[in-house]
FIKEKE-622696 format. One line per field, with one value per residue (C-alpha): residue number from 1; residue in three letters; chain; z, x, y. Coordinates in Angstrom, 1 decimal. Layout:
BEGIN
n	NUM/...
res	ala/...
chain	A/...
zz	Z/...
xx	X/...
yy	Y/...
% end
This chain:
BEGIN
n	1/2/3/4/5/6/7/8/9/10/11/12/13/14/15/16/17/18/19/20/21/22/23/24/25/26/27/28/29/30/31/32/33/34/35/36/37/38/39/40/41/42/43/44/45/46/47/48/49/50/51/52/53/54/55/56/57/58/59/60/61/62/63/64/65/66/67/68/69/70/71/72/73/74/75/76/77/78/79/80/81/82/83/84/85/86/87/88/89/90/91/92/93/94/95/96/97/98/99/100/101/102/103/104/105/106/107/108/109/110/111/112/113/114/115/116/117/118/119/120/121/122/123/124/125/126/127/128/129/130/131/132/133/134/135/136/137/138/139/140/141/142/143/144/145/146/147/148/149/150/151/152/153/154/155/156/157/158/159/160/161/162/163/164/165/166/167/168/169/170/171/172/173/174/175/176/177/178/179/180/181/182/183/184/185/186/187/188/189/190/191/192/193/194/195/196/197/198/199/200/201/202/203/204/205/206/207/208/209/210/211/212/213/214/215/216/217/218/219/220/221/222/223/224/225/226/227/228/229/230/231/232/233/234/235/236/237/238/239/240/241/242/243/244/245/246/247/248/249/250/251/252/253/254/255/256/257/258/259/260/261/262/263/264/265/266/267/268/269/270/271/272/273/274/275/276/277/278/279/280/281/282/283/284/285/286/287/288/289/290/291/292/293/294/295/296/297/298/299/300/301/302/303/304/305/306/307/308/309/310/311/312/313/314/315/316/317/318/319/320/321/322/323/324/325/326/327/328/329/330/331/332/333/334/335/336/337/338/339/340/341/342/343/344/345/346/347/348/349/350/351/352/353/354/355/356/357/358/359/360/361/362/363/364/365/366/367/368/369/370/371/372/373/374/375/376/377/378/379/380/381/382/383/384/385/386/387/388/389/390/391/392/393/394/395/396/397/398/399/400/401/402/403/404/405/406/407/408/409/410/411/412/413/414/415/416/417/418/419/420/421/422/423/424/425/426/427/428/429/430/431/432/433/434/435/436/437/438/439/440/441/442/443/444/445/446/447/448/449/450/451/452/453/454/455/456/457/458/459/460/461/462/463/464
res	unk/unk/unk/unk/unk/unk/unk/unk/unk/unk/unk/unk/unk/unk/unk/unk/unk/unk/unk/unk/unk/unk/unk/unk/unk/unk/unk/unk/unk/unk/unk/unk/unk/unk/unk/unk/unk/unk/unk/unk/unk/unk/unk/unk/unk/unk/unk/unk/unk/unk/unk/unk/unk/unk/unk/unk/unk/unk/unk/unk/unk/unk/unk/unk/unk/unk/unk/unk/unk/unk/unk/unk/unk/unk/unk/unk/unk/unk/unk/unk/unk/unk/unk/unk/unk/unk/unk/unk/unk/unk/unk/unk/unk/unk/unk/unk/unk/unk/unk/unk/unk/unk/unk/unk/unk/unk/unk/unk/unk/unk/unk/unk/unk/unk/unk/unk/unk/unk/unk/unk/unk/unk/unk/unk/unk/unk/unk/unk/unk/unk/unk/unk/unk/unk/unk/unk/unk/unk/unk/unk/unk/unk/unk/unk/unk/unk/unk/unk/unk/unk/unk/unk/unk/unk/unk/unk/unk/unk/unk/unk/unk/unk/unk/unk/unk/unk/unk/unk/unk/unk/unk/unk/unk/unk/unk/unk/unk/unk/unk/unk/unk/unk/unk/unk/unk/unk/unk/unk/unk/unk/unk/unk/unk/unk/unk/unk/unk/unk/unk/unk/unk/unk/unk/unk/unk/unk/unk/unk/unk/unk/unk/unk/unk/unk/unk/unk/unk/unk/unk/unk/unk/unk/unk/unk/unk/unk/unk/unk/unk/unk/unk/unk/unk/unk/unk/unk/unk/unk/unk/unk/unk/unk/unk/unk/unk/unk/unk/unk/unk/unk/unk/unk/unk/unk/unk/unk/unk/unk/unk/unk/unk/unk/unk/unk/unk/unk/unk/unk/unk/unk/unk/unk/unk/unk/unk/unk/unk/unk/unk/unk/unk/unk/unk/unk/unk/unk/unk/unk/unk/unk/unk/unk/unk/unk/unk/unk/unk/unk/unk/unk/unk/unk/unk/unk/unk/unk/unk/unk/unk/unk/unk/unk/unk/unk/unk/unk/unk/unk/unk/unk/unk/unk/unk/unk/unk/unk/unk/unk/unk/unk/unk/unk/unk/unk/unk/unk/unk/unk/unk/unk/unk/unk/unk/unk/unk/unk/unk/unk/unk/unk/unk/unk/unk/unk/unk/unk/unk/unk/unk/unk/unk/unk/unk/unk/unk/unk/unk/unk/unk/unk/unk/unk/unk/unk/unk/unk/unk/unk/unk/unk/unk/unk/unk/unk/unk/unk/unk/unk/unk/unk/unk/unk/unk/unk/unk/unk/unk/unk/unk/unk/unk/unk/unk/unk/unk/unk/unk/unk/unk/unk/unk/unk/unk/unk/unk/unk/unk/unk/unk/unk/unk/unk/unk/unk/unk/unk/unk/unk/unk/unk/unk/unk/unk/unk/unk/unk/unk/unk/unk/unk/unk/unk/unk/unk/unk/unk/unk/unk/unk/unk/unk/unk/unk/unk/unk/unk/unk/unk/unk/unk/unk/unk/unk/unk
chain	A/A/A/A/A/A/A/A/A/A/A/A/A/A/A/A/A/A/A/A/A/A/A/A/A/A/A/A/A/A/A/A/A/A/A/A/A/A/A/A/A/A/A/A/A/A/A/A/A/A/A/A/A/A/A/A/A/A/A/A/A/A/A/A/A/A/A/A/A/A/A/A/A/A/A/A/A/A/A/A/A/A/A/A/A/A/A/A/A/A/A/A/A/A/A/A/A/A/A/A/A/A/A/A/A/A/A/A/A/A/A/A/A/A/A/A/A/A/A/A/A/A/A/A/A/A/A/A/A/A/A/A/A/A/A/A/A/A/A/A/A/A/A/A/A/A/A/A/A/A/A/A/A/A/A/A/A/A/A/A/A/A/A/A/A/A/A/A/A/A/A/A/A/A/A/A/A/A/A/A/A/A/A/A/A/A/A/A/A/A/A/A/A/A/A/A/A/A/A/A/A/A/A/A/A/A/A/A/A/A/A/A/A/A/A/A/A/A/A/A/A/A/A/A/A/A/A/A/A/A/A/A/A/A/A/A/A/A/A/A/A/A/A/A/A/A/A/A/A/A/A/A/A/A/A/A/A/A/A/A/A/A/A/A/A/A/A/A/A/A/A/A/A/A/A/A/A/A/A/A/A/A/A/A/A/A/A/A/A/A/A/A/A/A/A/A/A/A/A/A/A/A/A/A/A/A/A/A/A/A/A/A/A/A/A/A/A/A/A/A/A/A/A/A/A/A/A/A/A/A/A/A/A/A/A/A/A/A/A/A/A/A/A/A/A/A/A/A/A/A/A/A/A/A/A/A/A/A/A/A/A/A/A/A/A/A/A/A/A/A/A/A/A/A/A/A/A/A/A/A/A/A/A/A/A/A/A/A/A/A/A/A/A/A/A/A/A/A/A/A/A/A/A/A/A/A/A/A/A/A/A/A/A/A/A/A/A/A/A/A/A/A/A/A/A/A/A/A/A/A/A/A/A/A/A/A/A/A/A/A/A/A/A/A/A/A/A/A/A/A/A/A/A/A/A/A/A/A/A/A/A/A/A/A
zz	-0.1/-1.3/0.7/-1.5/-0.6/-2.2/-2.3/-2.0/-2.3/-3.5/-2.7/-5.4/-8.7/-8.4/-7.3/-5.7/-9.4/-10.4/-7.6/-9.4/-12.0/-13.4/-9.7/-8.5/-11.6/-9.8/-6.9/-6.8/-7.0/-6.3/-7.6/-5.7/-7.9/-7.4/-9.3/-12.6/-13.0/-12.4/-9.2/-8.3/-10.5/-13.7/-14.1/-11.7/-10.5/-11.6/-15.1/-16.4/-13.8/-15.8/-19.6/-18.6/-17.0/-20.5/-22.5/-19.2/-19.3/-23.2/-22.7/-19.6/-21.6/-24.7/-22.6/-20.9/-24.1/-25.0/-22.4/-25.1/-28.0/-29.3/-29.2/-30.4/-30.5/-27.0/-26.8/-27.4/-25.8/-27.1/-23.9/-25.4/-27.4/-24.6/-22.5/-25.3/-26.1/-22.4/-21.9/-25.0/-24.2/-20.3/-20.7/-23.2/-20.5/-17.6/-19.7/-21.0/-17.6/-16.5/-19.8/-18.6/-15.3/-16.2/-19.0/-16.1/-15.4/-12.3/-11.5/-9.9/-10.8/-8.6/-9.5/-7.1/-3.9/-0.9/2.8/5.8/7.4/9.6/10.7/7.1/5.5/2.9/1.1/-2.1/-3.3/-5.8/-3.7/-2.8/0.3/0.0/2.6/1.7/2.8/2.6/1.7/0.3/1.2/-1.5/-1.5/-1.8/-0.6/-2.1/-2.1/1.3/1.0/3.3/5.7/4.2/3.2/-0.4/-0.5/1.4/-1.7/-4.9/-7.5/-10.8/-12.4/-10.2/-10.7/-7.2/-8.2/-7.0/-8.7/-9.7/-11.7/-12.7/-15.4/-17.5/-17.4/-21.1/-21.3/-19.0/-16.4/-16.6/-13.0/-10.8/-6.7/-5.6/-2.3/-0.4/-0.3/-1.3/-4.8/-5.9/-5.3/-7.2/-9.9/-11.2/-10.5/-12.6/-15.2/-15.0/-15.1/-17.8/-20.1/-19.6/-16.1/-14.1/-10.2/-7.0/-4.6/-0.9/1.4/5.2/6.1/5.4/2.6/0.0/-0.2/3.5/4.2/1.9/3.0/4.0/1.9/-0.9/0.3/0.3/-2.6/-4.4/-2.7/-3.8/-6.9/-6.8/-5.2/-8.6/-11.0/-8.9/-6.7/-3.8/-0.2/2.2/6.0/4.6/5.3/3.6/6.3/3.9/0.0/-2.1/-5.6/-7.8/-10.4/-12.1/-9.5/-6.6/-4.0/-1.1/2.1/2.6/6.6/6.3/7.9/6.0/8.0/5.2/1.2/-0.9/-3.4/-7.1/-9.2/-12.1/-9.9/-7.0/-7.0/-3.5/-3.4/1.1/1.7/0.9/3.6/3.5/2.2/5.6/6.6/2.9/3.4/7.3/8.4/12.0/10.9/10.3/13.3/11.4/13.4/12.3/13.0/14.2/10.6/9.5/7.5/8.3/10.8/9.0/10.3/7.9/6.2/4.9/7.8/9.3/12.8/11.6/10.6/6.4/5.4/4.5/3.4/0.9/-0.6/0.0/2.6/4.9/4.0/4.9/1.5/-0.4/-3.7/-6.8/-6.5/-2.8/-3.4/-6.3/-4.3/-1.1/-3.4/-4.7/-1.0/-0.7/-3.3/-2.3/0.9/-0.3/-1.8/0.8/3.1/1.0/0.8/-2.4/-2.2/0.7/3.6/4.3/3.3/4.1/2.6/2.6/2.8/4.2/1.0/-0.7/-3.1/-4.3/-7.2/-7.3/-11.3/-10.7/-12.7/-11.6/-11.0/-7.4/-5.7/-2.4/-1.2/3.0/5.7/5.3/7.2/9.9/11.0/11.4/13.4/15.1/15.9/17.1/14.6/13.3/9.4/6.5/4.0/0.7/-1.7/-5.2/-7.6/-11.0/-12.6/-11.6/-14.2/-17.1/-18.6/-16.0/-18.1/-21.5/-19.8/-17.8/-14.8/-12.1/-9.3/-9.2/-6.5/-5.5/-1.7/0.0/3.6/4.7/7.8/9.0/10.3/7.6/5.0/4.4/2.5/4.6/2.5/-0.7/-2.0/-5.7/-7.5/-11.0/-14.8/-14.7/-11.2/-11.0/-12.9/-11.3/-7.8/-8.7/-8.2/-4.8/-4.6/-5.7/-3.6/-0.5/-0.8/-1.7/0.8/-1.2/0.7/-0.6/-1.8/-3.6/-5.9/-6.1/-7.5/-8.2/-11.7/-14.5/-14.7/-18.5/-19.0/-19.3/-18.4/-16.1/-13.4/-13.4/-10.1/-8.4/-9.0/-8.0/-4.6/-3.5/-4.0/-2.1/1.0/1.8
xx	0.0/1.0/0.2/-0.2/-1.2/-3.2/-4.5/-7.9/-10.2/-13.4/-15.4/-18.3/-19.0/-23.1/-22.6/-19.9/-18.2/-18.7/-17.1/-13.4/-13.4/-10.3/-9.8/-8.0/-6.3/-3.2/-4.0/-3.3/-6.7/-8.2/-11.8/-12.8/-15.8/-16.7/-19.6/-20.8/-19.9/-22.4/-23.9/-27.7/-29.9/-28.4/-27.9/-30.9/-32.6/-33.9/-33.3/-33.8/-37.2/-38.7/-37.7/-39.7/-42.3/-43.3/-44.2/-46.1/-47.9/-48.7/-50.4/-52.7/-53.7/-54.5/-56.8/-58.6/-58.6/-62.3/-63.8/-62.6/-63.9/-60.9/-60.4/-57.5/-56.4/-55.0/-51.5/-48.8/-45.5/-42.1/-40.9/-37.0/-36.8/-38.5/-35.6/-32.9/-34.2/-33.6/-30.2/-28.7/-29.0/-27.9/-25.0/-22.6/-22.9/-21.8/-18.8/-18.0/-17.7/-15.3/-13.2/-13.3/-11.7/-9.3/-7.9/-7.1/-3.3/-4.4/-6.4/-5.8/-9.2/-9.9/-12.7/-12.9/-15.2/-12.8/-13.4/-11.3/-9.0/-7.7/-8.3/-8.7/-7.0/-8.8/-8.2/-9.2/-9.5/-6.5/-3.8/-3.2/-4.1/-4.9/-4.5/-5.2/-5.2/-8.9/-11.6/-15.5/-17.1/-20.6/-21.0/-24.6/-27.4/-28.8/-32.0/-33.1/-33.9/-36.4/-35.6/-37.4/-35.3/-35.7/-36.1/-33.4/-30.8/-31.0/-31.3/-32.4/-31.8/-34.8/-36.8/-35.8/-35.1/-35.0/-35.0/-31.3/-32.4/-35.8/-35.8/-33.0/-34.5/-34.8/-38.6/-41.2/-42.5/-46.5/-47.2/-44.8/-45.3/-44.1/-43.3/-43.3/-45.3/-43.1/-42.0/-39.9/-42.4/-45.7/-44.0/-42.3/-45.7/-47.2/-44.5/-44.9/-48.5/-48.8/-46.7/-47.8/-47.1/-50.3/-49.0/-50.3/-48.8/-48.3/-47.7/-47.8/-49.2/-52.9/-52.2/-49.5/-46.7/-47.4/-44.6/-47.0/-49.6/-52.4/-55.0/-52.8/-51.7/-55.4/-56.5/-53.6/-54.4/-57.9/-56.9/-54.1/-57.0/-59.3/-56.2/-54.0/-54.1/-53.4/-52.8/-53.0/-51.8/-49.9/-46.3/-44.6/-43.9/-42.6/-41.8/-41.3/-40.1/-40.9/-38.0/-41.1/-43.5/-42.6/-45.5/-45.3/-47.3/-48.8/-50.7/-53.0/-56.6/-58.1/-55.7/-52.8/-53.4/-51.3/-49.5/-47.9/-45.8/-43.1/-41.2/-41.2/-40.0/-38.8/-39.2/-39.2/-36.6/-32.7/-29.7/-26.6/-23.5/-21.8/-21.4/-20.0/-17.3/-17.0/-16.7/-16.3/-12.7/-12.3/-13.7/-16.5/-20.1/-22.8/-26.9/-29.1/-30.4/-26.3/-26.2/-22.7/-23.3/-22.5/-23.1/-24.4/-21.3/-21.3/-18.2/-18.5/-16.9/-13.4/-11.2/-10.9/-14.0/-17.0/-20.2/-22.9/-25.8/-27.6/-25.0/-25.3/-28.6/-32.2/-33.6/-32.0/-32.9/-30.5/-31.2/-30.7/-27.4/-26.2/-27.0/-24.6/-22.1/-21.9/-21.4/-18.8/-16.9/-17.0/-16.2/-13.3/-12.0/-12.3/-10.1/-7.3/-7.8/-8.9/-12.4/-14.3/-16.1/-17.6/-20.9/-23.7/-26.9/-30.1/-32.6/-35.6/-37.5/-37.0/-39.4/-40.3/-41.8/-43.7/-43.4/-46.6/-50.1/-51.5/-48.0/-47.6/-45.4/-44.9/-43.0/-42.6/-44.8/-48.1/-50.9/-50.4/-46.5/-48.4/-51.4/-48.1/-46.4/-49.2/-48.6/-51.9/-52.4/-55.3/-55.7/-57.2/-57.7/-58.3/-59.5/-57.9/-61.3/-62.4/-59.9/-60.4/-57.7/-59.4/-61.9/-60.1/-58.4/-61.5/-59.6/-61.3/-59.0/-56.1/-55.3/-53.7/-53.4/-51.9/-51.0/-50.4/-49.8/-52.5/-50.9/-48.4/-49.7/-46.1/-46.7/-45.8/-46.3/-47.8/-49.1/-50.6/-51.7/-52.7/-51.0/-47.6/-47.6/-43.7/-43.8/-46.8/-44.7/-42.2/-44.4/-44.4/-41.0/-40.1/-42.6/-41.6/-37.7/-37.8/-40.5/-42.9/-46.3/-49.2/-51.6/-48.4/-47.7/-51.9/-52.6/-48.9/-48.6/-51.0/-51.8/-52.0/-55.6/-56.9/-53.4/-53.3/-51.1/-54.9/-55.0/-52.3/-53.6/-57.0/-55.7/-53.8/-56.6/-58.8/-56.4/-56.5
yy	0.2/3.6/7.2/9.8/13.4/16.1/19.3/18.7/15.4/15.4/12.2/11.6/13.4/14.6/18.1/17.6/17.4/20.8/22.2/21.9/24.7/26.4/28.3/25.4/24.4/25.1/22.8/18.8/17.5/13.4/12.8/9.7/8.0/4.1/4.2/6.4/10.0/12.6/11.0/9.9/12.4/12.2/8.4/6.9/9.8/13.1/13.2/9.4/9.6/12.8/11.8/8.2/10.3/12.5/9.7/8.2/11.3/11.0/7.5/8.9/12.2/10.4/7.7/10.5/12.8/11.4/14.6/16.7/15.1/13.5/9.5/7.8/4.4/2.0/3.5/1.3/1.6/0.6/0.4/-0.6/2.4/4.6/3.2/3.6/7.3/8.3/5.7/6.8/10.5/10.2/7.7/9.7/12.7/10.5/9.1/12.3/13.9/11.0/11.7/15.2/14.6/12.1/14.7/17.3/17.5/18.1/15.8/12.3/9.9/6.7/4.4/1.8/1.6/3.5/3.7/6.1/3.9/7.0/10.6/11.7/8.9/7.1/3.7/4.4/-0.1/0.7/0.1/4.1/5.6/9.2/11.8/15.9/19.3/19.7/17.3/17.6/14.5/14.4/10.6/10.6/7.8/5.0/3.3/1.4/-2.3/-4.7/-6.1/-9.4/-12.3/-12.2/-8.3/-7.8/-7.4/-6.0/-8.8/-7.8/-11.0/-12.0/-9.1/-7.5/-3.5/-0.6/3.1/2.3/-0.7/-0.4/1.8/-0.1/-3.6/-5.5/-6.0/-4.1/-6.6/-7.6/-7.0/-5.0/-4.9/-1.3/-1.1/2.5/5.5/8.6/10.0/7.5/5.4/7.7/8.5/5.1/3.9/6.3/5.1/1.0/1.6/4.0/2.1/-1.2/-3.3/-3.5/-2.5/-3.1/-0.4/-1.6/1.0/1.0/4.9/5.9/8.0/8.1/10.8/11.5/14.4/17.2/19.0/16.8/18.1/17.2/14.3/13.1/14.2/12.4/9.3/9.0/9.2/6.7/4.4/4.9/3.9/0.9/-1.6/0.0/-1.6/1.1/0.2/-2.8/-3.9/-7.2/-9.3/-12.6/-13.2/-16.2/-16.8/-19.8/-18.8/-16.8/-15.1/-13.6/-13.7/-11.6/-11.5/-8.7/-7.9/-5.0/-4.1/-7.3/-9.6/-11.4/-11.1/-12.9/-10.4/-11.9/-10.3/-10.7/-7.7/-5.9/-2.1/-1.4/2.5/2.9/5.4/6.3/5.6/7.8/6.5/7.4/3.3/2.3/5.5/4.7/7.9/7.2/6.6/9.6/10.6/12.8/13.1/12.0/12.3/9.4/8.4/8.6/11.7/13.6/16.4/20.0/23.4/26.5/26.8/23.3/22.4/18.8/18.1/18.0/20.4/21.8/19.1/19.9/17.9/18.4/16.9/13.7/12.4/15.3/17.3/17.2/18.1/15.6/17.0/18.0/21.6/21.8/19.8/22.2/25.1/23.4/23.1/26.7/27.4/24.9/25.8/29.3/28.1/26.4/29.2/31.8/28.8/29.1/32.9/33.3/34.7/36.9/36.2/32.6/31.7/30.4/27.7/29.2/26.5/28.6/28.3/24.9/23.6/20.1/18.5/14.9/14.1/11.6/12.2/14.5/16.4/17.6/20.7/22.2/25.2/26.3/24.8/22.7/23.6/20.6/22.0/25.4/23.8/21.6/24.8/26.9/29.6/31.9/31.6/31.8/29.0/29.3/26.3/27.3/24.6/24.4/24.0/27.0/29.2/29.6/27.5/25.0/24.9/24.1/21.4/20.3/19.3/18.5/17.4/20.1/22.1/25.2/25.5/28.8/29.8/33.3/35.0/36.6/40.1/40.1/38.6/36.9/33.8/30.7/27.5/27.0/23.1/22.7/19.2/19.4/19.9/22.0/22.4/22.3/25.4/26.9/27.1/29.1/32.0/31.4/30.7/33.8/35.6/33.8/34.5/37.8/38.9/39.8/39.8/38.1/41.0/42.6/39.3/39.2/43.0/44.1/42.6/41.8/38.1/37.1/35.9/33.2/30.9/28.7/30.9/32.0/29.9/31.2/34.7/33.9/31.7/34.4/36.8/34.0/34.4/37.7
% end
């Protein structure tokens, strides 16, 4: 085993890969990546799932178009063509990112699974241990598995999948059991069902997407119940596989039932990769759920070590990881005397979206959070179908909910379910970020008529 010292080590090539730019060209930099360059979002997360959601949306919209007086033949999805379109675009980006980094004279890439073996000393798995003056830990997370024999390991050959593997299968399963009730389960259940798989959806909670505002979560759950074989309040207690069919013992309100499927998708959450790195050996403190402890400047418990993204954040979202990467980049340069005062991450108004059908988006506090905090608020829920473009859509399910402080009229939270929610929510994000009052946003600008954005205008007017 040899030892090599670097000026800077970056572990993980998701948002961490964006840190090293021309301002670090005079440093000896190591980049550690055991998998594919680009991280979760590019390869197995945000981007491929959204590229799959688009054709899934088209199928659902075509089937629903009869309400508009238009009919189409039943949709036929060519799964391999869809899959190859997605990864034919993504894989070259990942490969190109790695090729670029390997081509830099000041960068060394270590491409094996690495572990800390002492205070800021990393065994790279290549026969080289490395040390450094400064470190960035951005090693992300991975899907959680079930503590059920047969479902406690990913096994694509047997049809046991997580989001890391299900999107690359050669053939879409005829029947898929989806276990979990969060955003991954919601998005991929929509994709699988729309493109031809018969989905049975198992979730231990009483509502899907339980982290959302309860009005939105309940409304989405009601819609999902109409579309899927939905088993709520249910847990998988055992699993067997006979070489072609999975049989899951599912305990629910009606006792134990058997769910049969050709494949199982485990979407029961994610865990940070701190255990794989053995961060304890480096003296890095972690939270009870395994995330690295960081302060507002993204500094860990060890001097000259920063962390960002899913391995440390409360918000496992790509836009949050990108924001934290910019903060870490600046603070690294600050620590080297190349930039001004250190910066802090701003997690006040973190938005999120679920690209299921219908689309869902959210920013700020939920109604139940305000109630639990004993904070006064006003609430207004505006139906998409009550504005002019909602009439054009013949929308019967869309909701736009806004929560405001009754005295200051500051927007406390906004929650939407319906077409283009991930776009419509941006008005609320901007207003909250810049301290705009609900009445100023509602009355201080033109709203294009009859655009769908009028649902936001009417929600704001209705809460005043």
